[in-house]
C-alpha positions in Angstrom: 17.5 11.2 28.1 16.7 7.6 27.6 19.0 5.8 25.1 18.4 3.0 22.6 20.5 1.6 20.0 17.7 1.9 17.3 14.7 4.3 17.4 12.2 3.4 14.7 9.5 5.8 14.0 6.2 4.2 12.9 5.0 0.5 13.6 3.7 0.0 10.1 4.1 -2.5 7.5 7.9 -2.0 7.6 8.3 -0.9 11.2 6.9 -4.2 12.6 9.4 -6.3 10.6 12.2 -4.1 11.6 11.4 -4.3 15.2 11.4 -8.0 14.9 14.6 -8.5 12.9 16.6 -6.0 14.8 15.7 -7.2 18.3 15.8 -11.0 17.5 19.6 -11.6 18.7 18.5 -10.1 22.0 21.6 -7.7 22.0 20.4 -4.4 20.4 18.0 -2.3 22.2 15.1 -1.3 19.9 12.5 1.6 20.5 9.3 1.8 18.2 7.2 4.9 18.3 3.8 4.6 17.0 1.4 7.5 17.0 -1.9 5.4 16.9 -3.1 2.9 19.5 -2.6 -0.5 19.9 -4.3 -2.9 17.2 -7.3 -3.8 19.6 -10.1 -2.5 17.6 -12.0 -5.6 16.4 -12.6 -4.2 12.9 -8.9 -4.6 12.2 -9.0 -8.3 12.6 -12.3 -9.0 10.6 -11.3 -8.8 7.0 -14.5 -7.1 5.9 -13.9 -4.7 8.8 -11.8 -2.6 6.1 -15.1 -0.9 5.5 -15.0 0.4 9.0 -11.4 1.2 9.4 -11.3 3.0 6.2 -13.0 5.9 7.9 -12.2 5.5 11.5 -10.1 8.3 13.0 -8.9 6.2 15.8 -6.9 4.0 13.5 -6.6 5.9 10.3 -4.8 9.3 9.5 -7.8 10.2 7.4 -5.5 12.4 5.1 -7.1 14.3 2.3 -5.5 15.0 -1.1 -5.5 18.4 -2.9 -8.1 18.7 -5.7 -6.7 18.4 -9.3 -7.8 19.1 -12.7 -8.2 15.4 -13.4 -10.3 14.8 -10.3 -13.0 17.2 -11.1 -12.0 19.5 -8.2 -12.6 16.8 -5.7 -10.5 16.3 -2.5 -10.1 12.7 -2.5 -9.4 10.7 0.7 -6.1 9.2 1.3 -6.3 6.7 4.1 -3.2 5.6 6.0 -3.1 3.1 8.9 -2.6 4.8 12.4 -2.1 1.8 14.8 0.3 -1.3 15.3 0.6 -2.8 11.7 -0.1 0.6 10.0 -1.7 0.3 6.7 -1.4 -3.7 6.9 -4.0 -3.3 9.6 -6.5 -1.4 7.6 -5.9 -2.2 3.9 -7.8 -4.9 1.4 -5.7 -7.5 2.5 -4.1 -8.1 -1.0 -0.8 -9.6 -1.6 0.7 -8.6 -5.1 4.4 -8.5 -5.5 4.6 -6.9 -9.0 6.6 -7.8 -12.0 10.3 -8.8 -12.2 10.8 -5.8 -14.7 9.8 -3.4 -11.8 12.7 -4.3 -9.6 15.1 -4.8 -12.5 14.3 -1.1 -13.3 15.2 0.0 -9.8 18.4 -1.7 -10.3 19.1 -0.1 -13.4 18.6 3.4 -11.8 21.8 2.8 -10.0 20.4 0.9 -7.0 22.9 -1.9 -6.3 21.2 -5.0 -5.1 17.7 -4.1 -5.9 17.2 -6.1 -9.2 14.6 -8.9 -9.1 17.0 -11.7 -8.6 18.4 -9.7 -5.6 15.0 -9.0 -4.0 13.3 -12.2 -4.6 14.9 -14.0 -1.8 13.5 -11.3 0.6 9.9 -11.7 -0.7 10.4 -15.6 0.0 11.8 -15.1 3.5 8.8 -13.0 4.6 6.1 -15.3 3.0 4.4 -18.3 4.4 2.5 -19.3 1.2 -0.3 -21.6 1.7 -1.6 -23.1 -1.6 -0.1 -23.8 -5.0 2.9 -21.9 -6.3 6.5 -22.6 -7.6 9.1 -22.5 -4.8 11.4 -20.8 -7.1 9.1 -17.7 -6.5 7.2 -18.6 -3.3 8.3 -18.8 0.5 6.9 -21.4 2.7 8.6 -20.7 5.9 8.1 -17.1 6.7 5.8 -15.3 9.2 3.4 -13.5 6.7 0.8 -15.8 5.7 -0.6 -15.9 2.2 -3.7 -17.7 1.2 -6.0 -18.1 -1.8 -9.6 -16.9 -2.0 -11.8 -19.8 -0.7 -15.2 -18.4 -1.4 -16.9 -18.6 -4.8 -19.6 -16.8 -6.5 -21.3 -17.3 -9.9 -20.5 -13.6 -10.8 -16.8 -14.1 -10.2 -16.8 -17.3 -12.0 -18.6 -15.7 -15.1 -16.1 -12.7 -14.9 -13.1 -15.0 -15.2 -14.6 -17.0 -18.1 -15.5 -13.8 -19.8 -11.8 -12.5 -19.4 -10.5 -15.8 -20.8 -12.8 -15.5 -23.7 -11.3 -12.1 -24.3 -7.9 -13.7 -24.8 -6.7 -13.1 -21.1 -5.2 -16.5 -19.8 -6.0 -17.8 -16.5 -3.1 -17.4 -14.1 -3.4 -19.3 -10.9 -0.4 -17.4 -9.4 0.3 -13.8 -10.5 3.1 -13.8 -7.9 5.0 -16.4 -9.5 6.8 -16.5 -12.8 4.3 -14.2 -14.7 1.8 -11.7 -13.5 -0.4 -11.5 -16.5 -3.7 -13.1 -16.5 -6.8 -13.4 -14.5 -7.5 -15.2 -11.3 -9.0 -15.0 -7.7 -6.9 -12.8 -5.4 -4.2 -13.8 -3.0 -4.5 -12.3 0.4 -3.1 -11.9 4.0 -5.9 -13.8 5.7 -5.6 -17.0 7.6 -8.6 -18.6 9.2 -10.9 -15.8 8.5 -8.7 -13.2 10.4 -6.4 -10.6 9.0 -2.7 -11.2 8.9 -1.2 -7.7 9.4 2.6 -7.2 9.9 1.7 -6.4 13.5 0.3 -9.9 13.9 2.9 -11.6 11.9 6.2 -9.9 13.1 5.6 -7.6 16.0 3.3 -9.4 18.6 5.6 -12.3 18.5 8.5 -10.3 19.5 7.0 -7.9 22.0 8.0 -10.1 24.8 11.7 -9.5 24.3 13.5 -7.5 27.0 15.3 -5.5 24.4 12.2 -4.2 22.5 10.2 -1.3 23.5 6.9 -0.3 21.8 5.2 2.9 22.6 1.8 3.6 21.3 0.1 7.2 21.2 3.8 8.6 20.7 3.8 11.1 17.8 7.2 12.0 16.6 7.6 15.6 16.4 11.4 16.1 15.4 14.6 14.1 14.3 17.3 15.3 16.7 20.6 16.4 15.0 24.1 17.0 15.9 25.7 18.6 12.9 24.9 16.1 10.2 24.2 13.1 12.4 20.9 12.0 13.6 21.2 11.2 17.3 17.5 10.9 18.6 13.8 11.6 18.2 11.4 14.0 19.9 7.8 12.9 20.4 4.9 13.7 22.4 3.5 11.0 24.6 -0.4 11.0 24.3 -0.5 13.1 21.1 -1.0 16.7 20.5 -0.8 18.4 24.0 0.8 15.4 25.5 4.1 15.1 27.4 7.2 16.0 25.2 9.8 13.4 25.3 13.4 12.8 23.7 15.0 9.6 23.1 18.7 9.1 22.0 19.7 6.7 19.2 23.1 5.3 19.9 23.3 3.8 16.2 20.4 4.8 14.1 17.1 6.5 13.6 14.9 4.7 11.1 11.8 6.4 9.7 9.1 4.0 8.8 6.2 6.4 8.8 5.0 5.8 5.1 4.9 7.9 2.0 3.3 10.8 4.0 4.6 10.7 7.5 8.3 10.2 6.6 8.8 13.1 4.4 6.8 15.4 6.6 9.0 14.5 9.5 12.0 15.1 7.5 10.9 18.6 6.4 9.8 19.8 9.9 13.1 18.6 11.2 15.0 21.0 8.6 15.9 18.2 6.0 14.1 18.9 2.6 13.9 21.6 0.0 15.4 24.7 1.3 12.8 27.2 -0.2 9.9 25.0 1.5 11.5 25.0 5.0 12.3 28.6 4.9 8.5 29.3 3.9 7.6 27.3 7.0 10.1 29.1 9.3 12.0 25.9 9.9 15.6 26.3 10.0 17.4 24.4 7.3 19.7 21.7 8.7 20.2 19.9 5.4 19.0 20.9 2.0 17.8 18.0 0.2 15.4 18.9 -2.8 13.8 15.6 -3.3 12.2 15.1 0.1 8.5 15.1 -0.5 8.8 15.0 -4.2 8.1 12.0 -6.9 4.7 11.2 -5.2 2.7 8.7 -7.2 -0.6 6.9 -6.7 -2.7 4.7 -8.8 -6.0 6.3 -9.8 -9.1 4.1 -10.3 -12.4 4.8 -12.1 -15.0 2.2 -11.5 -17.7 0.6 -13.5 -20.7 -0.5 -11.8 -23.6 -2.7 -13.3 -26.8 -3.6 -11.9 -27.3 -7.3 -11.5 -30.2 -9.8 -12.1 -30.7 -13.5 -11.4 -28.2 -13.5 -8.6 -27.6 -12.3 -5.1 -24.8 -10.0 -4.6 -22.8 -8.9 -1.5 -25.0 -6.0 -1.4 -28.1 -7.8 -0.4 -26.3 -10.4 1.8 -25.1 -7.6 4.3 -28.2 -5.9 5.4 -30.8 -6.7 8.1 -31.3 -10.3 9.4 -28.7 -11.5 6.7 -25.9 -9.4 8.1 -26.6 -10.6 11.5 -26.4 -14.4 10.1 -22.9 -13.5 8.5 -21.8 -12.0 11.9 -22.8 -15.1 13.9 -21.2 -17.5 11.1 -17.9 -15.6 11.3 -18.0 -15.6 15.1 -18.6 -19.5 15.0 -16.5 -20.6 12.0 -14.4 -17.6 10.8 -16.1 -18.3 7.3 -18.6 -16.2 5.3 -18.8 -12.8 4.0 -16.9 -11.3 7.0 -13.8 -13.4 6.1 -13.4 -11.7 2.7 -11.3 -9.0 1.4 -13.2 -6.4 -0.6 -11.7 -7.4 -4.1 -12.2 -11.1 -5.2 -10.7 -11.1 -8.7 -7.7 -9.6 -10.2 -6.8 -9.3 -13.8 -3.5 -8.1 -15.4 -3.7 -7.2 -19.0 -2.1 -4.7 -21.6 -3.4 -1.5 -22.9 -2.1 -2.2 -26.3 -0.8 -5.3 -27.9 2.5 -3.9 -28.3 3.1 -3.4 -24.7 5.7 -6.0 -23.3 4.7 -5.9 -19.8 1.1 -5.8 -18.8 0.2 -2.2 -17.8 -3.4 -2.4 -16.6 -4.9 -3.8 -13.3 -8.5 -4.7 -13.1 -10.5 -5.8 -10.1 -13.8 -7.4 -9.8 -16.2 -7.9 -7.1 -19.8 -9.0 -6.8 -20.8 -5.8 -4.9 -21.1 -2.0 -5.6 -20.6 1.0 -3.5 -22.6 4.2 -3.0 -20.9 6.8 -5.2 -18.0 4.8 -5.5 -17.0 5.2 -1.9 -15.6 1.7 -0.5 -17.0 2.3 2.9 -20.7 2.1 1.9 -22.4 -0.8 0.2 -25.5 0.0 -2.3 -28.9 -1.6 -1.4 -29.7 -2.8 -4.9 -27.8 -5.7 -6.5 -24.5 -4.5 -8.1 -21.3 -5.6 -9.5 -18.2 -3.5 -9.9 -15.0 -3.5 -12.2 -12.2 -1.1 -11.3 -9.3 -0.4 -13.5 -5.9 1.5 -13.2 -2.8 2.1 -14.9 0.0 -0.1 -13.2 3.0 2.3 -13.8 1.8 6.0 -13.8 4.2 8.8 -15.1 2.3 11.5 -13.5 3.8 12.5 -10.2 3.1 15.0 -7.5 4.3 16.0 -4.2 3.9 15.9 -0.3 4.8 19.2 1.4 4.5 20.2 5.0 2.0 23.1 5.6 3.4 24.0 8.9 6.3 23.5 11.3 3.5 22.0 13.6 3.9 18.3 13.3 0.2 17.7 14.0 -0.9 19.8 11.0 -1.7 17.4 7.9 0.5 18.0 5.0 -0.3 19.2 1.6 -0.7 16.1 -0.6 -1.0 16.5 -4.4 -0.7 13.4 -6.6 -1.5 15.2 -9.9 -3.4 12.3 -11.2 -3.5 11.8 -15.0 -1.5 14.9 -15.5 0.7 13.0 -17.9 -0.9 12.6 -21.3 0.3 8.9 -21.7 -1.4 8.1 -18.4 -4.9 9.2 -19.9 -4.4 7.0 -23.1 -3.5 3.9 -20.9 -6.5 4.6 -18.5 -8.9 5.0 -21.4 -7.8 1.6 -22.9 -8.4 0.0 -19.4 -11.8 1.6 -19.1 -12.9 0.2 -22.4 -11.7 -3.1 -21.4 -13.5 -3.1 -18.2 -16.7 -2.1 -19.8 -16.3 -5.2 -22.4 -15.6 -7.5 -19.5 -18.5 -6.7 -17.5 -20.9 -7.1 -20.8 -19.1 -10.5 -21.6 -21.2 -13.3 -22.8 -20.6 -15.4 -19.6 -21.9 -12.6 -17.5 -24.8 -11.9 -19.9 -27.5 -13.9 -17.6 -26.6 -11.7 -14.7 -25.9 -8.2 -16.3 -28.8 -5.9 -16.2 -27.5 -2.6 -17.2 -24.5 -0.5 -16.7 -25.3 1.9 -13.9 -22.1 4.0 -13.9 -20.9 5.8 -15.9 -24.0 4.6 -18.1 -24.4 3.6 -21.6 -24.8 7.2 -22.9 -21.0 7.8 -21.9 -19.2 6.6 -25.0 -16.4 9.1 -26.3 -12.9 9.4 -24.9 -13.7 12.8 -23.4 -17.0 11.4 -21.7 -15.1 8.4 -20.2 -12.4 10.9 -19.0 -15.1 13.0 -17.6 -16.5 9.7 -15.9 -12.9 9.2 -14.3 -12.9 12.7 -13.1 -16.3 12.4 -11.6 -15.9 9.3 -9.5 -12.3 8.0 -9.8 -10.6 7.3 -6.4 -7.1 6.6 -4.8 -6.3 2.9 -4.5 -4.2 3.9 -1.4 -0.8 3.2 -3.1 1.1 6.4 -2.2 4.8 6.0 -2.7 8.1 7.7 -3.9 8.5 10.5 -1.7 11.9 9.7 -0.3 13.0 8.2 -3.6 16.1 5.8 -3.6 18.9 6.4 -5.9 22.5 7.9 -6.2 23.1 11.3 -4.7 24.1 12.7 -8.0 20.5 12.5 -9.0 18.8 15.6 -7.3 15.4 13.9 -7.1 16.6 11.0 -4.6 16.6 11.3 -0.9 18.2 7.8 0.1 21.0 5.9 -1.2 20.8 2.1 -2.2 21.3 1.1 1.4 18.4 3.6 2.3 20.6 6.0 4.0 19.5 9.6 3.8 22.0 11.3 1.7 24.2 13.6 3.6 22.9 12.6 7.2 24.7 10.0 9.3 22.7 7.7 11.4 19.3 8.2 9.5 17.4 5.8 7.3 14.0 5.7 5.6 12.4 2.3 5.4 9.0 2.3 3.7 7.0 2.9 0.5 8.4 6.4 0.2 12.0 5.0 -0.9 10.6 3.3 -4.2 12.1 4.9 -7.2 9.3 4.0 -9.4 5.8 2.5 -8.9 5.7 -1.2 -8.9 3.1 -3.0 -11.0 1.3 -3.8 -7.9 -0.4 -3.0 -4.7 2.4 -1.9 -2.3 2.1 -3.8 0.9 3.9 -6.9 -0.4 6.8 -4.8 -1.8 7.1 -2.8 1.7 7.6 -6.1 3.4 10.4 -6.9 1.2 11.9 -3.6 1.6 11.8 -4.0 5.3 13.5 -7.6 5.1 16.2 -6.4 3.0 16.9 -3.2 5.0 17.1 -5.4 8.4 20.1 -7.2 6.7 21.9 -3.8 5.6 21.1 -2.2 9.2 22.7 -5.1 11.0 25.7 -5.4 8.7 24.8 -8.8 7.3 25.7 -10.1 4.1 22.7 -10.0 1.5 20.9 -13.0 0.6 22.2 -14.9 -2.3 20.5 -13.8 -5.5 17.7 -16.1 -6.9 18.8 -18.2 -9.8 16.1 -17.8 -12.6 15.7 -19.5 -15.7 16.5 -17.3 -18.7 
């Protein structure tokens, strides 16, 4: 059996950073196992290629979620990256950290060293911010490049002005001192190309003699000796491929994300005892929280037809699309260099809410039946909205001991009454913003859900009909003290009761941050690398007030 000091399962947003940090001293041997291929697919590197990778089975797990009461019985897609860079190679390129209160809440749940002042230095260490920003909050020397939107459109300008007229302030840096406000998005794009964590962290490290990266390597089990993880079994070449086992001298680190990490734990005998027994899996370590606490952002979208302006819809058909392709190839500019969401707005569902609890996004484009992989033909604009910190939680459960069978994913969207209340406020705000005075010259009519949809019940019906995931699955290996039966890892991300085993990805988040998740995952991986290597944590940030 081959031996490595560290075996990392998953070369996604966290795994790529860990591979770099754990191997950079040249001493420890590191193996990274990635079930998908190398990140050679050209649509990965073209920001607008998001629409292609969203539905491409060669780089995407293409999970489906279970139908629920508040999804109208629909089975909603749950895309997850399956290539080097993981979801950072197929996502919408957005960089959004969330609010200070999010991380202070993590610390207040008994997770030492996870308050905002503690994690801010790790955000800064990861980031190479190009553009304005207070260096108290922003990093300039990291590997992950963050840029501002450099493309302007009259509809975006009008949407921003309409938000300002509604009392929402212009905020040029929602990743700075305060999140609230409206602005163009910040994104992981540089010179018209995606900056995934594979590009930023893994590829620069792959020449190291002590780092081995294996693609098409699907992990099938964590190898245990008593209550210690000692290695990983995987199939090289996927299902039907060659079975291989590798030994971990120091640690096994799961970075498969909120779906794959808990599934691998469960089929390896670590999880809720009743579930494992029902699957015919021997219980190696009963841990009831594995796969529980699943949360995601659920987003209905308002679509309006547009007049007196061209939208992205018309600019991406026929000869015009050929022109945009040529422009990107020659200059790395134009529509293909754009992320799918251009404007971000963070605001409150109620004036009594202390921290903004709504996130709205705007783009001068619209999608067929709300599916983000297909643009409509007619001119359109879209405003999506979701509750930042949902209370509704679901679960992830392996359906079979077979590691190639997709698990059961049930997010239970909107099951909590308070979530429905907040979302309704957001939907009404989205409608008002689309119909604002500055957008009036361009606003033809509301196409979905339509002007006939007015009451709360009708609006929730529209959310049922066409609401979608925002692809922010988290929480299924929750961090917290062992005394809390819902938790899976401690505040150093070690699995409770199992030596030599950690989880480092979005699954460890104890509560949902007010954000898209990729930025927070990069921070988690940076912080985890210091923990794994036994380094002192970075000095907490000194913040005014």
